[in-house]
C-alpha positions in Angstrom: 94.6 70.8 90.9 93.8 74.5 90.4 94.3 76.9 93.4 91.3 78.7 94.7 91.6 82.5 93.9 92.4 84.8 97.0 89.3 86.5 98.4 88.7 89.3 98.0 90.8 90.3 95.2 92.5 93.5 96.0 92.1 97.0 94.3 95.3 98.9 93.0 94.2 102.3 94.0 91.4 103.9 96.2 90.4 107.4 97.2 91.6 108.4 100.6 88.1 109.1 101.6 87.3 105.3 101.1 89.8 103.8 103.4 87.0 102.4 105.7 85.0 101.0 102.8 84.4 97.6 101.4 86.9 97.5 98.4 85.1 95.5 95.6 87.2 94.9 92.5 85.0 95.2 89.4 87.6 95.7 86.9 91.3 95.2 86.6 93.6 98.2 85.8 92.6 101.1 83.5 90.7 100.5 80.1 92.0 104.0 78.8 95.5 103.7 80.2 97.0 106.5 77.9 97.1 109.4 80.2 100.7 110.9 80.1 100.4 112.2 83.8 99.4 108.9 85.3 100.6 105.5 84.3 99.8 104.1 87.9 98.4 101.0 87.1 101.3 99.8 84.9 103.7 101.2 87.5 101.9 98.9 90.3 102.1 95.8 88.2 98.7 96.0 86.3 99.6 96.8 82.7 96.4 95.1 81.2 93.0 95.8 81.5 90.3 93.1 82.0 86.8 92.9 83.3 86.1 90.5 86.2 83.4 87.8 85.8 80.2 88.9 87.6 80.1 85.7 89.6 83.6 86.3 90.9 82.7 89.7 91.9 79.7 88.6 93.8 81.9 86.0 95.5 83.9 88.7 96.9 80.8 90.5 98.0 79.6 87.3 99.8 83.2 87.3 101.5 82.7 90.8 102.7 79.1 90.0 104.0 80.2 87.2 105.8 83.2 88.7 107.5 82.7 92.3 107.6 79.0 92.6 108.1 79.8 96.1 110.0 81.0 98.1 107.0 78.7 100.9 106.0 80.3 102.1 102.7 81.5 100.3 99.5 83.7 101.3 96.7 83.9 99.8 93.3 87.3 99.7 91.4 89.7 99.8 89.4 89.9 102.8 87.3 86.6 102.6 85.4 84.4 99.7 86.8 81.2 100.9 85.2 82.6 100.6 81.6 81.1 97.1 81.4 77.6 96.5 80.1 75.1 98.5 82.2 73.0 95.4 82.9 76.1 93.8 84.6 76.9 97.0 86.6 73.2 97.1 87.8 73.4 93.5 88.8 76.5 94.0 90.8 75.3 97.1 92.7 71.9 95.4 93.3 73.6 92.4 94.9 75.8 94.4 96.9 73.0 96.2 98.4 70.9 93.0 99.0 74.0 91.2 100.6 74.9 94.4 102.9 71.8 96.0 103.8 73.6 98.3 106.3 75.5 100.1 103.4 74.9 103.8 103.5 76.9 104.6 100.5 78.1 102.9 97.3 80.8 104.9 95.5 83.0 104.1 92.4 85.8 105.5 90.3 84.6 106.6 86.7 85.8 108.1 83.4 83.8 111.1 82.3 83.8 109.7 78.7 82.2 106.3 80.0 79.4 108.4 82.0 78.8 110.5 79.3 78.2 107.5 76.9 75.8 106.0 79.5 73.8 109.3 79.3 71.4 110.5 82.0 68.9 107.6 81.5 71.8 105.2 82.3 73.0 107.1 85.3 69.5 107.2 86.7 69.3 103.5 86.6 72.5 103.3 88.3 71.2 105.6 91.1 68.0 103.7 91.5 70.1 100.5 91.8 71.9 102.1 94.7 75.1 104.0 93.4 75.4 107.0 95.6 78.7 108.7 94.6 81.1 108.9 91.6 84.9 109.9 91.7 85.9 111.5 88.4 89.1 113.0 87.2 88.5 116.3 85.6 92.2 117.1 86.0 92.0 120.3 84.0 89.3 122.3 82.3 92.0 123.5 79.7 91.3 121.7 76.5 95.0 122.1 75.3 96.2 120.8 78.5 94.0 117.8 78.2 95.0 117.2 74.6 98.7 117.1 75.5 98.2 114.8 78.5 96.2 112.4 76.1 93.4 112.5 78.7 90.8 111.3 76.1 88.1 113.7 77.1 87.1 117.4 76.7 85.9 119.9 79.3 82.6 119.9 77.6 82.1 116.0 78.0 83.1 116.4 81.8 80.6 119.3 82.3 77.9 117.6 80.5 78.6 114.2 82.1 78.7 116.0 85.5 75.3 117.8 85.1 73.8 114.4 84.1 75.3 112.8 87.4 73.9 115.4 89.6 70.5 115.3 87.8 70.4 111.6 88.5 70.9 112.3 92.3 74.4 110.9 92.5 77.0 112.8 94.5 80.0 114.1 92.1 83.6 114.3 93.4 85.8 116.0 90.6 89.4 115.7 90.9 91.7 118.7 89.8 95.4 118.1 89.1 97.8 121.0 90.3 100.8 121.1 88.1 99.3 119.3 85.0 99.8 122.2 82.7 103.6 122.6 83.8 105.1 126.1 84.2 104.0 127.6 80.8 100.3 127.1 80.8 99.5 127.0 84.5 97.2 130.2 84.4 95.0 129.0 81.5 94.8 125.7 83.4 93.6 127.5 86.6 91.1 129.7 84.9 89.6 127.2 82.7 89.3 124.7 85.5 87.6 127.1 87.7 85.2 127.8 84.9 84.3 124.2 84.4 83.8 123.8 88.1 81.6 126.7 88.4 79.2 125.2 85.7 79.1 121.7 87.1 79.0 122.8 90.9 80.3 119.3 92.1 79.6 118.1 95.6 83.4 117.6 96.1 86.3 119.3 94.5 89.3 117.3 95.5 92.8 118.8 94.9 95.7 116.6 93.9 99.3 117.4 92.7 101.1 116.0 89.8 104.2 113.9 90.7 106.5 112.9 87.6 107.8 110.0 89.5 110.9 108.1 88.4 111.0 104.4 87.9 111.8 102.4 90.9 110.7 105.1 93.5 109.0 103.5 96.5 106.4 100.9 95.2 106.5 102.2 91.6 108.2 100.0 89.2 107.9 102.0 85.9 108.5 105.7 85.6 105.8 108.2 85.0 105.0 108.5 81.2 105.6 112.4 81.4 109.3 111.6 82.2 109.7 111.2 78.1 108.3 114.6 77.6 110.3 116.3 80.2 113.6 114.7 78.9 112.6 115.8 75.3 111.8 119.4 76.5 108.2 119.2 75.8 107.1 119.7 79.3 108.6 121.7 82.3 107.2 120.5 85.7 105.6 123.1 87.7 107.6 124.1 90.9 106.3 123.2 94.4 105.5 126.8 95.1 103.8 127.0 91.7 101.3 124.4 92.6 100.5 126.2 95.6 99.8 129.4 93.6 97.7 127.4 91.2 95.7 126.0 94.2 95.1 129.8 95.4 94.1 130.9 91.7 91.6 128.2 91.3 90.0 128.8 94.6 89.9 132.5 94.1 87.8 132.0 90.9 85.3 129.6 92.3 81.7 131.2 92.3 78.3 129.7 93.0 79.8 126.5 94.2 77.9 125.1 97.2 79.8 121.9 97.8 83.1 121.1 99.7 86.6 121.7 98.5 89.3 119.4 100.0 93.1 118.5 99.8 92.6 115.0 101.1 95.9 113.6 99.8 99.4 113.5 101.6 100.8 114.7 98.2 99.4 118.3 98.7 101.6 120.9 100.0 99.1 122.9 101.5 96.0 121.4 103.1 92.8 123.3 103.1 89.2 122.3 103.2 85.9 123.9 103.7 82.4 124.2 102.5 81.7 126.8 99.7 81.1 129.6 99.7 81.1 130.2 103.5 84.6 129.1 104.0 86.2 130.4 100.8 87.9 133.4 102.4 89.1 131.2 105.3 90.9 128.9 102.9 92.5 131.7 101.1 93.7 133.3 104.1 95.4 130.0 105.0 97.2 129.7 101.7 98.3 133.4 101.9 99.4 132.9 105.4 101.8 129.9 104.3 103.0 132.0 101.2 104.0 134.8 103.6 106.4 132.6 105.5 110.1 133.1 104.8 111.2 131.4 101.7 113.6 129.2 103.7 110.6 127.8 105.7 108.5 127.2 102.8 111.3 125.3 100.8 111.7 123.1 103.9 108.1 122.4 104.1 108.0 121.3 100.5 111.1 119.0 101.1 109.5 117.6 104.2 106.1 116.8 102.3 107.8 115.1 99.4 105.9 113.2 96.9 103.7 110.0 97.1 100.8 108.4 95.3 
């Protein structure tokens, strides 16, 4: 006799901002799964990508509706849940809204390449079905850095998709990865990232820091793919202080941004957040205040923060 599946099926990763959300697993793992800086889904035991059956996803939605009707936000995962046929995505989002009429927000991870392929008409259909926000990894606006990291997208694709997303009425969170260019291309990474952000003007800029984790660290079973590049001398990880300087350089070059910038992850060495442009100088001052501390104090802070996913 076959065992009934556990409900609801759990996601691997979610944004920190979605910790109170209904977590609906639409796909398993990452379809692309080639970014050198990541490798998280295989490291957490999900090496293959698969698309869950629509009826199974709806069963999970029913479970949440029956047991947690008080939830007001929902998040769709894993890495690229909207890569499935558009009709199926619309069906899932519409069903989610029908079964949970209290929902104020429906959010999802997404790859920029997938959203670009959907085009503005497809994105508008998702918005009409009830999708409110997308979390997308820009990582860097520097084309050479993205090519080295095998991200599978160009800055132009992210910019175009980002503009379509905003035109569709969907909020956009773009993620920036401090340290992704290593020690020798960090200025280009910062400047081109700021350029891309200035064009798109996302609703949220979410800062993260690269961690080249070793196999067996914490819950991670496999090492970060970048470890191979480090061992071969092809990548020199950014220093802790270097990532703080990257944060400052990117922030200082943001212009005409009207959204929020946040460092909403425990991996960030310096946590600043605020609404642009009003809080820009306040955030820069906070970074400068940290950098003015004695070197011993700064190094002790880096050690205390450590690294985590």
